[in-house]
PQR file with spaces between the fields and no chain letter, atoms N, CA, C, O and H, PARSE charges and radii, in Angstrom:
ATOM       1  N    PRO     1       0.803   -1.500   -0.053 -0.5600 1.5000
ATOM       2  CA   PRO     1      -0.248   -0.169    0.387  0.2800 2.0000
ATOM       3  C    PRO     1       1.024    1.216   -0.101  0.5500 1.7000
ATOM       4  O    PRO     1       2.248    1.095   -0.165 -0.5500 1.4000
ATOM       5  N    GLY     2       0.215    2.406   -0.369 -0.4000 1.5000
ATOM       6  CA   GLY     2       0.937    3.521   -0.697 -0.0000 2.0000
ATOM       7  C    GLY     2       0.897    4.697    0.417  0.5500 1.7000
ATOM       8  O    GLY     2       0.402    4.371    1.496 -0.5500 1.4000
ATOM       9  H    GLY     2      -0.779    2.505   -0.317  0.4000 1.0000
ATOM      10  N    LEU     3       1.340    5.972    0.285 -0.4000 1.5000
ATOM      11  CA   LEU     3       1.262    6.081    1.218 -0.0000 2.0000
ATOM      12  C    LEU     3       0.000    7.341    1.229  0.5500 1.7000
ATOM      13  O    LEU     3      -0.566    6.895    0.231 -0.5500 1.4000
ATOM      14  H    LEU     3       1.742    6.237   -0.592  0.4000 1.0000
ATOM      15  N    ASP     4      -0.595    8.194    1.490 -0.4000 1.5000
ATOM      16  CA   ASP     4      -1.746    8.958    1.635 -0.0000 2.0000
ATOM      17  C    ASP     4      -1.311   10.862    1.535  0.5500 1.7000
ATOM      18  O    ASP     4      -0.686   11.579    2.317 -0.5500 1.4000
ATOM      19  H    ASP     4      -0.135    8.557    2.301  0.4000 1.0000
ATOM      20  N    LYS     5      -1.919   11.126    0.335 -0.4000 1.5000
ATOM      21  CA   LYS     5      -1.662   12.632    0.131 -0.0000 2.0000
ATOM      22  C    LYS     5      -1.295   13.885    1.066  0.5500 1.7000
ATOM      23  O    LYS     5      -0.777   14.935    0.685 -0.5500 1.4000
ATOM      24  H    LYS     5      -2.428   10.544   -0.300  0.4000 1.0000
ATOM      25  N    GLU     6      -1.677   13.546    2.379 -0.4000 1.5000
ATOM      26  CA   GLU     6      -1.268   14.008    3.279 -0.0000 2.0000
ATOM      27  C    GLU     6       0.554   13.960    3.376  0.5500 1.7000
ATOM      28  O    GLU     6       1.466   14.744    3.115 -0.5500 1.4000
ATOM      29  H    GLU     6      -2.097   12.693    2.689  0.4000 1.0000
ATOM      30  N    THR     7       0.482   13.142    3.687 -0.4000 1.5000
ATOM      31  CA   THR     7       1.633   12.469    4.067 -0.0000 2.0000
ATOM      32  C    THR     7       2.595   12.585    2.990  0.5500 1.7000
ATOM      33  O    THR     7       3.664   12.981    3.454 -0.5500 1.4000
ATOM      34  H    THR     7      -0.260   12.505    3.899  0.4000 1.0000
ATOM      35  N    ILE     8       2.645   12.400    1.748 -0.4000 1.5000
ATOM      36  CA   ILE     8       3.431   12.903    0.616 -0.0000 2.0000
ATOM      37  C    ILE     8       3.449   14.270    0.223  0.5500 1.7000
ATOM      38  O    ILE     8       4.496   14.729   -0.232 -0.5500 1.4000
ATOM      39  H    ILE     8       1.777   12.078    1.371  0.4000 1.0000
ATOM      40  N    GLU     9       2.336   15.058    0.345 -0.4000 1.5000
ATOM      41  CA   GLU     9       2.533   16.250    0.345 -0.0000 2.0000
ATOM      42  C    GLU     9       3.245   16.710    1.734  0.5500 1.7000
ATOM      43  O    GLU     9       3.785   17.792    1.501 -0.5500 1.4000
ATOM      44  H    GLU     9       1.485   14.685    0.715  0.4000 1.0000
ATOM      45  N    SER    10       3.378   16.473    2.566 -0.4000 1.5000
ATOM      46  CA   SER    10       4.326   17.069    3.782 -0.0000 2.0000
ATOM      47  C    SER    10       5.789   17.025    3.592  0.5500 1.7000
ATOM      48  O    SER    10       6.640   17.647    4.228 -0.5500 1.4000
ATOM      49  H    SER    10       2.940   15.594    2.755  0.4000 1.0000
ATOM      50  N    LEU    11       5.988   15.989    2.378 -0.4000 1.5000
ATOM      51  CA   LEU    11       7.527   15.667    2.532 -0.0000 2.0000
ATOM      52  C    LEU    11       8.604   16.523    2.001  0.5500 1.7000
ATOM      53  O    LEU    11       8.440   16.509    0.781 -0.5500 1.4000
ATOM      54  H    LEU    11       5.297   15.484    1.862  0.4000 1.0000
ATOM      55  N    PRO    12       9.347   17.062    2.211 -0.5600 1.5000
ATOM      56  CA   PRO    12      10.455   18.456    1.723  0.2800 2.0000
ATOM      57  C    PRO    12      10.645   18.448    0.196  0.5500 1.7000
ATOM      58  O    PRO    12      11.187   17.658   -0.577 -0.5500 1.4000
ATOM      59  N    VAL    13       9.954   19.701    0.038 -0.4000 1.5000
ATOM      60  CA   VAL    13      11.074   20.107   -1.473 -0.0000 2.0000
ATOM      61  C    VAL    13      12.219   21.023   -1.269  0.5500 1.7000
ATOM      62  O    VAL    13      12.373   21.550   -0.167 -0.5500 1.4000
ATOM      63  H    VAL    13       9.514   20.342    0.667  0.4000 1.0000
ATOM      64  N    PHE    14      13.097   21.271   -2.324 -0.4000 1.5000
ATOM      65  CA   PHE    14      13.806   22.397   -2.898 -0.0000 2.0000
ATOM      66  C    PHE    14      14.566   22.423   -4.033  0.5500 1.7000
ATOM      67  O    PHE    14      15.028   21.413   -4.564 -0.5500 1.4000
ATOM      68  H    PHE    14      12.972   20.844   -3.219  0.4000 1.0000
ATOM      69  N    PRO    15      14.740   23.757   -4.500 -0.5600 1.5000
ATOM      70  CA   PRO    15      15.290   23.545   -5.936  0.2800 2.0000
ATOM      71  C    PRO    15      17.067   22.883   -6.404  0.5500 1.7000
ATOM      72  O    PRO    15      18.190   23.081   -5.938 -0.5500 1.4000
ATOM      73  N    PHE    16      16.636   22.230   -7.300 -0.4000 1.5000
ATOM      74  CA   PHE    16      17.638   21.472   -7.546 -0.0000 2.0000
ATOM      75  C    PHE    16      19.437   22.194   -8.172  0.5500 1.7000
ATOM      76  O    PHE    16      19.648   22.607   -9.313 -0.5500 1.4000
ATOM      77  H    PHE    16      15.724   22.069   -7.679  0.4000 1.0000
ATOM      78  N    THR    17      20.106   22.161   -7.426 -0.4000 1.5000
ATOM      79  CA   THR    17      21.205   22.697   -8.124 -0.0000 2.0000
ATOM      80  C    THR    17      22.588   21.582   -7.899  0.5500 1.7000
ATOM      81  O    THR    17      22.658   20.808   -6.944 -0.5500 1.4000
ATOM      82  H    THR    17      19.934   21.825   -6.500  0.4000 1.0000
ATOM      83  N    SER    18      23.435   21.672   -8.778 -0.4000 1.5000
ATOM      84  CA   SER    18      24.784   20.762   -8.615 -0.0000 2.0000
ATOM      85  C    SER    18      25.236   20.863   -7.002  0.5500 1.7000
ATOM      86  O    SER    18      25.548   19.892   -6.312 -0.5500 1.4000
ATOM      87  H    SER    18      23.379   22.301   -9.554  0.4000 1.0000
ATOM      88  N    GLU    19      25.211   21.843   -6.692 -0.4000 1.5000
ATOM      89  CA   GLU    19      25.849   22.446   -4.948 -0.0000 2.0000
ATOM      90  C    GLU    19      24.745   22.078   -3.998  0.5500 1.7000
ATOM      91  O    GLU    19      24.757   22.033   -2.768 -0.5500 1.4000
ATOM      92  H    GLU    19      24.958   22.632   -7.253  0.4000 1.0000
ATOM      93  N    LYS    20      24.132   21.918   -4.550 -0.4000 1.5000
ATOM      94  CA   LYS    20      23.478   21.369   -3.138 -0.0000 2.0000
ATOM      95  C    LYS    20      22.977   19.675   -3.487  0.5500 1.7000
ATOM      96  O    LYS    20      22.267   18.961   -2.777 -0.5500 1.4000
ATOM      97  H    LYS    20      24.123   21.955   -5.550  0.4000 1.0000
ATOM      98  N    CYS    21      23.453   19.422   -4.483 -0.4000 1.5000
ATOM      99  CA   CYS    21      23.068   17.427   -4.285 -0.0000 2.0000
ATOM     100  C    CYS    21      24.310   17.266   -4.074  0.5500 1.7000
ATOM     101  O    CYS    21      24.557   16.061   -4.142 -0.5500 1.4000
ATOM     102  H    CYS    21      24.030   20.002   -5.059  0.4000 1.0000
ATOM     103  N    SER    22      25.648   18.150   -3.746 -0.4000 1.5000
ATOM     104  CA   SER    22      26.894   17.582   -3.242 -0.0000 2.0000
ATOM     105  C    SER    22      26.350   17.124   -2.011  0.5500 1.7000
ATOM     106  O    SER    22      26.263   16.042   -1.431 -0.5500 1.4000
ATOM     107  H    SER    22      25.448   19.128   -3.690  0.4000 1.0000
ATOM     108  N    LYS    23      25.974   18.436   -1.780 -0.4000 1.5000
ATOM     109  CA   LYS    23      25.885   18.709    0.126 -0.0000 2.0000
ATOM     110  C    LYS    23      25.218   17.827    1.178  0.5500 1.7000
ATOM     111  O    LYS    23      25.350   17.748    2.400 -0.5500 1.4000
ATOM     112  H    LYS    23      26.044   19.315   -2.251  0.4000 1.0000
ATOM     113  N    TYR    24      24.284   17.046    0.086 -0.4000 1.5000
ATOM     114  CA   TYR    24      23.469   15.946    0.339 -0.0000 2.0000
ATOM     115  C    TYR    24      24.314   15.139    0.515  0.5500 1.7000
ATOM     116  O    TYR    24      24.346   14.491    1.561 -0.5500 1.4000
ATOM     117  H    TYR    24      24.176   17.109   -0.906  0.4000 1.0000
ATOM     118  N    GLY    25      25.046   15.006   -0.285 -0.4000 1.5000
ATOM     119  CA   GLY    25      26.009   13.637   -0.412 -0.0000 2.0000
ATOM     120  C    GLY    25      26.151   12.755   -1.819  0.5500 1.7000
ATOM     121  O    GLY    25      26.861   11.767   -2.003 -0.5500 1.4000
ATOM     122  H    GLY    25      25.020   15.532   -1.134  0.4000 1.0000
ATOM     123  N    LYS    26      25.075   13.554   -2.940 -0.4000 1.5000
ATOM     124  CA   LYS    26      24.182   12.780   -3.641 -0.0000 2.0000
ATOM     125  C    LYS    26      24.841   13.707   -5.098  0.5500 1.7000
ATOM     126  O    LYS    26      25.024   14.896   -5.361 -0.5500 1.4000
ATOM     127  H    LYS    26      24.498   14.358   -2.790  0.4000 1.0000
ATOM     128  N    VAL    27      25.039   12.450   -5.771 -0.4000 1.5000
ATOM     129  CA   VAL    27      25.798   12.866   -7.219 -0.0000 2.0000
ATOM     130  C    VAL    27      24.748   12.597   -8.547  0.5500 1.7000
ATOM     131  O    VAL    27      25.101   12.637   -9.726 -0.5500 1.4000
ATOM     132  H    VAL    27      24.890   11.485   -5.558  0.4000 1.0000
ATOM     133  N    ALA    28      23.404   12.320   -8.062 -0.4000 1.5000
ATOM     134  CA   ALA    28      22.628   11.977   -9.065 -0.0000 2.0000
ATOM     135  C    ALA    28      22.115   13.349  -10.181  0.5500 1.7000
ATOM     136  O    ALA    28      21.964   14.507   -9.794 -0.5500 1.4000
ATOM     137  H    ALA    28      23.117   12.287   -7.105  0.4000 1.0000
ATOM     138  N    THR    29      21.971   13.014  -11.181 -0.4000 1.5000
ATOM     139  CA   THR    29      21.536   13.903  -12.017 -0.0000 2.0000
ATOM     140  C    THR    29      20.440   14.018  -12.619  0.5500 1.7000
ATOM     141  O    THR    29      20.024   15.076  -13.090 -0.5500 1.4000
ATOM     142  H    THR    29      22.094   12.073  -11.496  0.4000 1.0000
ATOM     143  N    GLU    30      19.735   12.686  -12.671 -0.4000 1.5000
ATOM     144  CA   GLU    30      18.700   12.186  -13.284 -0.0000 2.0000
ATOM     145  C    GLU    30      18.073   11.405  -12.220  0.5500 1.7000
ATOM     146  O    GLU    30      18.515   10.678  -11.331 -0.5500 1.4000
ATOM     147  H    GLU    30      20.073   11.827  -12.288  0.4000 1.0000
ATOM     148  N    CYS    31      16.297   11.975  -12.775 -0.4000 1.5000
ATOM     149  CA   CYS    31      15.476   11.434  -11.284 -0.0000 2.0000
ATOM     150  C    CYS    31      15.497    9.532  -12.030  0.5500 1.7000
ATOM     151  O    CYS    31      15.624    9.187  -13.205 -0.5500 1.4000
ATOM     152  H    CYS    31      15.938   12.566  -13.498  0.4000 1.0000
ATOM     153  N    SER    32      15.335    8.749  -10.894 -0.4000 1.5000
ATOM     154  CA   SER    32      15.696    7.495  -11.308 -0.0000 2.0000
ATOM     155  C    SER    32      14.619    7.058  -11.233  0.5500 1.7000
ATOM     156  O    SER    32      14.549    5.848  -11.017 -0.5500 1.4000
ATOM     157  H    SER    32      15.232    9.029   -9.939  0.4000 1.0000
ATOM     158  N    VAL    33      13.247    7.895  -11.389 -0.4000 1.5000
ATOM     159  CA   VAL    33      12.329    7.334  -11.893 -0.0000 2.0000
ATOM     160  C    VAL    33      11.120    6.950  -13.141  0.5500 1.7000
ATOM     161  O    VAL    33      10.348    6.082  -13.549 -0.5500 1.4000
ATOM     162  H    VAL    33      13.304    8.877  -11.565  0.4000 1.0000
ATOM     163  N    CYS    34      11.816    8.805  -13.439 -0.4000 1.5000
ATOM     164  CA   CYS    34      11.621    8.820  -15.363 -0.0000 2.0000
ATOM     165  C    CYS    34      12.768    8.928  -16.020  0.5500 1.7000
ATOM     166  O    CYS    34      12.706    9.449  -17.133 -0.5500 1.4000
ATOM     167  H    CYS    34      12.442    9.510  -13.107  0.4000 1.0000
ATOM     168  N    LEU    35      14.216    8.432  -15.468 -0.4000 1.5000
ATOM     169  CA   LEU    35      15.189    8.379  -15.545 -0.0000 2.0000
ATOM     170  C    LEU    35      15.367    9.963  -16.579  0.5500 1.7000
ATOM     171  O    LEU    35      16.181    9.614  -17.434 -0.5500 1.4000
ATOM     172  H    LEU    35      14.267    8.008  -14.563  0.4000 1.0000
ATOM     173  N    THR    36      15.092   11.070  -16.795 -0.4000 1.5000
ATOM     174  CA   THR    36      15.204   12.772  -17.280 -0.0000 2.0000
ATOM     175  C    THR    36      16.126   13.323  -16.076  0.5500 1.7000
ATOM     176  O    THR    36      16.119   12.976  -14.895 -0.5500 1.4000
ATOM     177  H    THR    36      14.430   11.353  -16.101  0.4000 1.0000
ATOM     178  N    ASP    37      17.004   14.385  -16.797 -0.4000 1.5000
ATOM     179  CA   ASP    37      17.813   14.883  -16.170 -0.0000 2.0000
ATOM     180  C    ASP    37      17.034   15.914  -15.462  0.5500 1.7000
ATOM     181  O    ASP    37      15.918   16.356  -15.733 -0.5500 1.4000
ATOM     182  H    ASP    37      17.010   14.666  -17.756  0.4000 1.0000
ATOM     183  N    PHE    38      18.012   16.273  -14.297 -0.4000 1.5000
ATOM     184  CA   PHE    38      16.862   17.848  -13.250 -0.0000 2.0000
ATOM     185  C    PHE    38      17.952   18.827  -14.210  0.5500 1.7000
ATOM     186  O    PHE    38      19.012   18.696  -14.822 -0.5500 1.4000
ATOM     187  H    PHE    38      18.919   15.914  -14.077  0.4000 1.0000
ATOM     188  N    GLN    39      17.061   19.749  -13.935 -0.4000 1.5000
ATOM     189  CA   GLN    39      17.162   20.877  -14.458 -0.0000 2.0000
ATOM     190  C    GLN    39      17.513   21.986  -13.163  0.5500 1.7000
ATOM     191  O    GLN    39      17.037   21.752  -12.052 -0.5500 1.4000
ATOM     192  H    GLN    39      16.200   19.855  -13.437  0.4000 1.0000
ATOM     193  N    GLU    40      18.441   23.295  -13.410 -0.4000 1.5000
ATOM     194  CA   GLU    40      19.277   24.048  -11.738 -0.0000 2.0000
ATOM     195  C    GLU    40      18.022   24.706  -12.151  0.5500 1.7000
ATOM     196  O    GLU    40      17.426   25.208  -13.104 -0.5500 1.4000
ATOM     197  H    GLU    40      18.827   23.485  -14.312  0.4000 1.0000
ATOM     198  N    ASP    41      17.931   24.277  -10.281 -0.4000 1.5000
ATOM     199  CA   ASP    41      16.256   25.254  -10.186 -0.0000 2.0000
ATOM     200  C    ASP    41      15.159   24.460  -10.282  0.5500 1.7000
ATOM     201  O    ASP    41      14.130   24.879   -9.752 -0.5500 1.4000
ATOM     202  H    ASP    41      18.416   23.869   -9.507  0.4000 1.0000
ATOM     203  N    GLU    42      15.135   23.162  -10.967 -0.4000 1.5000
ATOM     204  CA   GLU    42      13.993   22.787  -10.558 -0.0000 2.0000
ATOM     205  C    GLU    42      13.228   22.197   -9.497  0.5500 1.7000
ATOM     206  O    GLU    42      13.983   21.560   -8.763 -0.5500 1.4000
ATOM     207  H    GLU    42      15.971   22.822  -11.398  0.4000 1.0000
ATOM     208  N    VAL    43      11.934   22.150   -9.091 -0.4000 1.5000
ATOM     209  CA   VAL    43      12.012   21.689   -7.798 -0.0000 2.0000
ATOM     210  C    VAL    43      11.913   20.384   -7.719  0.5500 1.7000
ATOM     211  O    VAL    43      11.226   19.825   -8.574 -0.5500 1.4000
ATOM     212  H    VAL    43      11.321   22.668   -9.687  0.4000 1.0000
ATOM     213  N    VAL    44      12.563   19.591   -6.694 -0.4000 1.5000
ATOM     214  CA   VAL    44      12.366   18.149   -6.328 -0.0000 2.0000
ATOM     215  C    VAL    44      11.887   18.261   -5.234  0.5500 1.7000
ATOM     216  O    VAL    44      11.531   19.248   -4.591 -0.5500 1.4000
ATOM     217  H    VAL    44      13.121   20.045   -5.999  0.4000 1.0000
ATOM     218  N    LYS    45      11.885   16.733   -4.938 -0.4000 1.5000
ATOM     219  CA   LYS    45      11.368   16.416   -3.510 -0.0000 2.0000
ATOM     220  C    LYS    45      12.382   14.798   -2.957  0.5500 1.7000
ATOM     221  O    LYS    45      12.782   13.741   -3.446 -0.5500 1.4000
ATOM     222  H    LYS    45      12.175   15.931   -5.460  0.4000 1.0000
ATOM     223  N    ILE    46      12.399   15.603   -1.551 -0.4000 1.5000
ATOM     224  CA   ILE    46      13.651   14.910   -0.466 -0.0000 2.0000
ATOM     225  C    ILE    46      13.042   14.074    0.028  0.5500 1.7000
ATOM     226  O    ILE    46      12.028   14.484    0.592 -0.5500 1.4000
ATOM     227  H    ILE    46      12.075   16.462   -1.153  0.4000 1.0000
ATOM     228  N    LEU    47      13.346   12.215    0.111 -0.4000 1.5000
ATOM     229  CA   LEU    47      12.290   12.061    1.174 -0.0000 2.0000
ATOM     230  C    LEU    47      13.713   11.812    2.208  0.5500 1.7000
ATOM     231  O    LEU    47      14.939   11.813    2.098 -0.5500 1.4000
ATOM     232  H    LEU    47      14.170   11.881   -0.347  0.4000 1.0000
ATOM     233  N    PRO    48      12.479   11.570    3.437 -0.5600 1.5000
ATOM     234  CA   PRO    48      13.322   11.289    4.431  0.2800 2.0000
ATOM     235  C    PRO    48      14.172   10.549    4.931  0.5500 1.7000
ATOM     236  O    PRO    48      14.760   10.343    3.869 -0.5500 1.4000
ATOM     237  N    GLY    49      14.725    9.985    5.635 -0.4000 1.5000
ATOM     238  CA   GLY    49      16.273    8.915    6.069 -0.0000 2.0000
ATOM     239  C    GLY    49      16.991    8.650    5.443  0.5500 1.7000
ATOM     240  O    GLY    49      18.119    8.419    5.877 -0.5500 1.4000
ATOM     241  H    GLY    49      14.248   10.152    6.498  0.4000 1.0000
ATOM     242  N    CYS    50      16.560    8.509    3.533 -0.4000 1.5000
ATOM     243  CA   CYS    50      17.861    8.050    2.779 -0.0000 2.0000
ATOM     244  C    CYS    50      18.160    8.998    2.284  0.5500 1.7000
ATOM     245  O    CYS    50      19.380    8.996    2.118 -0.5500 1.4000
ATOM     246  H    CYS    50      15.643    8.696    3.181  0.4000 1.0000
ATOM     247  N    SER    51      17.428   10.393    1.717 -0.4000 1.5000
ATOM     248  CA   SER    51      17.616   11.752    1.130 -0.0000 2.0000
ATOM     249  C    SER    51      17.830   11.423   -0.176  0.5500 1.7000
ATOM     250  O    SER    51      18.555   12.085   -0.917 -0.5500 1.4000
ATOM     251  H    SER    51      16.437   10.394    1.852  0.4000 1.0000
ATOM     252  N    HIS    52      17.237   10.430   -0.503 -0.4000 1.5000
ATOM     253  CA   HIS    52      17.608   10.390   -2.912 -0.0000 2.0000
ATOM     254  C    HIS    52      16.280   11.104   -2.625  0.5500 1.7000
ATOM     255  O    HIS    52      15.378   11.032   -1.790 -0.5500 1.4000
ATOM     256  H    HIS    52      16.648    9.892    0.099  0.4000 1.0000
ATOM     257  N    PHE    53      16.644   11.962   -3.912 -0.4000 1.5000
ATOM     258  CA   PHE    53      15.414   12.469   -4.506 -0.0000 2.0000
ATOM     259  C    PHE    53      15.032   12.335   -5.622  0.5500 1.7000
ATOM     260  O    PHE    53      15.318   11.316   -6.251 -0.5500 1.4000
ATOM     261  H    PHE    53      17.376   12.020   -4.590  0.4000 1.0000
ATOM     262  N    PHE    54      14.009   13.703   -6.359 -0.4000 1.5000
ATOM     263  CA   PHE    54      13.208   13.056   -7.215 -0.0000 2.0000
ATOM     264  C    PHE    54      12.019   14.262   -7.820  0.5500 1.7000
ATOM     265  O    PHE    54      11.379   14.970   -7.043 -0.5500 1.4000
ATOM     266  H    PHE    54      13.777   14.531   -5.849  0.4000 1.0000
ATOM     267  N    HIS    55      11.896   14.322   -9.097 -0.4000 1.5000
ATOM     268  CA   HIS    55      11.052   15.232   -9.936 -0.0000 2.0000
ATOM     269  C    HIS    55      10.297   14.883   -8.538  0.5500 1.7000
ATOM     270  O    HIS    55      10.747   13.966   -7.850 -0.5500 1.4000
ATOM     271  H    HIS    55      12.416   13.747   -9.729  0.4000 1.0000
ATOM     272  N    THR    56       9.137   15.619   -8.111 -0.4000 1.5000
ATOM     273  CA   THR    56       7.787   16.064   -7.380 -0.0000 2.0000
ATOM     274  C    THR    56       6.959   15.169   -7.742  0.5500 1.7000
ATOM     275  O    THR    56       6.587   14.191   -7.092 -0.5500 1.4000
ATOM     276  H    THR    56       8.772   16.364   -8.670  0.4000 1.0000
ATOM     277  N    ASP    57       6.558   15.595   -9.127 -0.4000 1.5000
ATOM     278  CA   ASP    57       5.447   14.759   -9.901 -0.0000 2.0000
ATOM     279  C    ASP    57       5.402   13.199   -9.890  0.5500 1.7000
ATOM     280  O    ASP    57       4.379   12.522   -9.790 -0.5500 1.4000
ATOM     281  H    ASP    57       6.860   16.389   -9.654  0.4000 1.0000
ATOM     282  N    CYS    58       7.175   12.563  -10.055 -0.4000 1.5000
ATOM     283  CA   CYS    58       7.622   11.196  -10.149 -0.0000 2.0000
ATOM     284  C    CYS    58       7.085   10.238   -8.972  0.5500 1.7000
ATOM     285  O    CYS    58       6.424    9.205   -8.875 -0.5500 1.4000
ATOM     286  H    CYS    58       8.007   13.113  -10.136  0.4000 1.0000
ATOM     287  N    ILE    59       7.537   10.873   -8.391 -0.4000 1.5000
ATOM     288  CA   ILE    59       7.649   10.348   -6.815 -0.0000 2.0000
ATOM     289  C    ILE    59       6.308   10.388   -6.221  0.5500 1.7000
ATOM     290  O    ILE    59       5.690    9.373   -5.899 -0.5500 1.4000
ATOM     291  H    ILE    59       8.074   11.712   -8.470  0.4000 1.0000
ATOM     292  N    ASP    60       5.872   11.591   -6.083 -0.4000 1.5000
ATOM     293  CA   ASP    60       4.113   11.796   -5.634 -0.0000 2.0000
ATOM     294  C    ASP    60       3.431   10.358   -5.741  0.5500 1.7000
ATOM     295  O    ASP    60       3.097    9.554   -4.870 -0.5500 1.4000
ATOM     296  H    ASP    60       6.374   12.416   -6.345  0.4000 1.0000
ATOM     297  N    MET    61       3.305   10.320   -7.890 -0.4000 1.5000
ATOM     298  CA   MET    61       2.926    8.955   -8.034 -0.0000 2.0000
ATOM     299  C    MET    61       3.679    7.768   -7.706  0.5500 1.7000
ATOM     300  O    MET    61       2.781    6.961   -7.466 -0.5500 1.4000
ATOM     301  H    MET    61       3.576   10.973   -8.597  0.4000 1.0000
ATOM     302  N    TRP    62       4.567    7.281   -7.579 -0.4000 1.5000
ATOM     303  CA   TRP    62       5.458    5.975   -7.116 -0.0000 2.0000
ATOM     304  C    TRP    62       4.568    5.865   -5.598  0.5500 1.7000
ATOM     305  O    TRP    62       3.992    4.820   -5.294 -0.5500 1.4000
ATOM     306  H    TRP    62       5.296    7.937   -7.774  0.4000 1.0000
ATOM     307  N    LEU    63       4.548    7.157   -4.663 -0.4000 1.5000
ATOM     308  CA   LEU    63       4.393    7.018   -3.675 -0.0000 2.0000
ATOM     309  C    LEU    63       2.735    6.935   -3.357  0.5500 1.7000
ATOM     310  O    LEU    63       2.338    6.383   -2.331 -0.5500 1.4000
ATOM     311  H    LEU    63       5.015    8.006   -4.909  0.4000 1.0000
ATOM     312  N    PHE    64       1.834    7.519   -4.305 -0.4000 1.5000
ATOM     313  CA   PHE    64       0.575    6.294   -4.129 -0.0000 2.0000
ATOM     314  C    PHE    64       0.308    5.215   -4.188  0.5500 1.7000
ATOM     315  O    PHE    64      -0.806    4.693   -4.136 -0.5500 1.4000
ATOM     316  H    PHE    64       2.156    7.967   -5.139  0.4000 1.0000
ATOM     317  N    SER    65       1.724    4.572   -4.352 -0.4000 1.5000
ATOM     318  CA   SER    65       1.299    2.655   -4.639 -0.0000 2.0000
ATOM     319  C    SER    65       2.370    2.211   -3.876  0.5500 1.7000
ATOM     320  O    SER    65       2.516    0.988   -3.872 -0.5500 1.4000
ATOM     321  H    SER    65       2.628    4.996   -4.395  0.4000 1.0000
ATOM     322  N    HIS    66       3.073    2.795   -3.301 -0.4000 1.5000
ATOM     323  CA   HIS    66       4.307    2.408   -2.424 -0.0000 2.0000
ATOM     324  C    HIS    66       5.189    3.060   -1.151  0.5500 1.7000
ATOM     325  O    HIS    66       5.910    4.040   -1.336 -0.5500 1.4000
ATOM     326  H    HIS    66       2.954    3.788   -3.304  0.4000 1.0000
ATOM     327  N    SER    67       5.092    2.589   -0.194 -0.4000 1.5000
ATOM     328  CA   SER    67       5.905    3.135    0.725 -0.0000 2.0000
ATOM     329  C    SER    67       6.988    2.798    1.190  0.5500 1.7000
ATOM     330  O    SER    67       7.238    2.594    2.378 -0.5500 1.4000
ATOM     331  H    SER    67       4.506    1.793   -0.044  0.4000 1.0000
ATOM     332  N    THR    68       7.910    2.693    0.025 -0.4000 1.5000
ATOM     333  CA   THR    68       9.478    2.451    0.189 -0.0000 2.0000
ATOM     334  C    THR    68      10.261    3.458   -0.485  0.5500 1.7000
ATOM     335  O    THR    68       9.388    3.781   -1.292 -0.5500 1.4000
ATOM     336  H    THR    68       7.707    2.859   -0.940  0.4000 1.0000
ATOM     337  N    CYS    69      11.157    4.140   -0.749 -0.4000 1.5000
ATOM     338  CA   CYS    69      12.092    4.888   -1.929 -0.0000 2.0000
ATOM     339  C    CYS    69      12.221    3.287   -3.316  0.5500 1.7000
ATOM     340  O    CYS    69      12.407    2.072   -3.259 -0.5500 1.4000
ATOM     341  H    CYS    69      11.865    3.878   -0.094  0.4000 1.0000
ATOM     342  N    PRO    70      11.936    4.524   -4.575 -0.5600 1.5000
ATOM     343  CA   PRO    70      12.598    3.476   -4.958  0.2800 2.0000
ATOM     344  C    PRO    70      13.968    3.071   -5.997  0.5500 1.7000
ATOM     345  O    PRO    70      14.304    2.540   -7.055 -0.5500 1.4000
ATOM     346  N    LEU    71      14.338    3.632   -5.031 -0.4000 1.5000
ATOM     347  CA   LEU    71      16.432    3.373   -5.035 -0.0000 2.0000
ATOM     348  C    LEU    71      16.333    2.320   -4.450  0.5500 1.7000
ATOM     349  O    LEU    71      16.287    1.242   -5.041 -0.5500 1.4000
ATOM     350  H    LEU    71      14.065    4.063   -4.171  0.4000 1.0000
ATOM     351  N    CYS    72      16.266    2.490   -2.782 -0.4000 1.5000
ATOM     352  CA   CYS    72      17.046    1.691   -1.783 -0.0000 2.0000
ATOM     353  C    CYS    72      15.992    1.132   -1.581  0.5500 1.7000
ATOM     354  O    CYS    72      15.953    0.039   -2.146 -0.5500 1.4000
ATOM     355  H    CYS    72      16.303    3.366   -2.301  0.4000 1.0000
ATOM     356  N    ARG    73      14.549    1.539   -0.676 -0.4000 1.5000
ATOM     357  CA   ARG    73      14.040    0.333   -0.142 -0.0000 2.0000
ATOM     358  C    ARG    73      13.352    1.039    1.194  0.5500 1.7000
ATOM     359  O    ARG    73      12.807    0.633    2.221 -0.5500 1.4000
ATOM     360  H    ARG    73      14.581    2.426   -0.217  0.4000 1.0000
ATOM     361  N    CYS    74      13.624    2.095    0.711 -0.4000 1.5000
ATOM     362  CA   CYS    74      14.302    2.598    2.522 -0.0000 2.0000
ATOM     363  C    CYS    74      12.257    2.835    3.053  0.5500 1.7000
ATOM     364  O    CYS    74      11.439    3.569    2.498 -0.5500 1.4000
ATOM     365  H    CYS    74      14.067    2.424   -0.123  0.4000 1.0000
ATOM     366  N    ILE    75      12.058    1.984    4.154 -0.4000 1.5000
ATOM     367  CA   ILE    75      10.571    1.917    4.757 -0.0000 2.0000
ATOM     368  C    ILE    75      10.405    4.034    5.010  0.5500 1.7000
ATOM     369  O    ILE    75      11.057    4.694    5.820 -0.5500 1.4000
ATOM     370  H    ILE    75      12.723    1.388    4.605  0.4000 1.0000
ATOM     371  N    LEU    76       9.483    4.506    4.148 -0.4000 1.5000
ATOM     372  CA   LEU    76       9.196    5.847    4.830 -0.0000 2.0000
ATOM     373  C    LEU    76       8.181    6.223    5.829  0.5500 1.7000
ATOM     374  O    LEU    76       8.045    7.376    6.237 -0.5500 1.4000
ATOM     375  H    LEU    76       8.954    3.970    3.490  0.4000 1.0000
ATOM     376  N    VAL    77       7.341    5.030    6.283 -0.4000 1.5000
ATOM     377  CA   VAL    77       6.845    5.163    7.452 -0.0000 2.0000
ATOM     378  C    VAL    77       6.619    3.911    8.342  0.5500 1.7000
ATOM     379  O    VAL    77       5.967    2.889    8.129 -0.5500 1.4000
ATOM     380  H    VAL    77       7.452    4.093    5.952  0.4000 1.0000
ATOM     381  N    PRO    78       7.275    4.264    9.286 -0.5600 1.5000
ATOM     382  CA   PRO    78       6.855    3.046   10.310  0.2800 2.0000
ATOM     383  C    PRO    78       5.522    2.331   10.590  0.5500 1.7000
ATOM     384  O    PRO    78       5.469    1.428   11.425 -0.5500 1.4000
């Protein structure tokens, strides 16, 4: 089962920048859901626990039917 809309909407978002990516220790340049490159200042959603980030629309759609990160399968809600 996925997450409810309220939980999904409460996840943090930020404008993507290469510099901010490095701060999180990540070097991803593309969304692993749609495989499209992130654009500078594009709004992305970061998942708590694992800090993986995705296009907001992509991860929202994923989370409606899953409660884990699509990359590492980290459980997002206890």
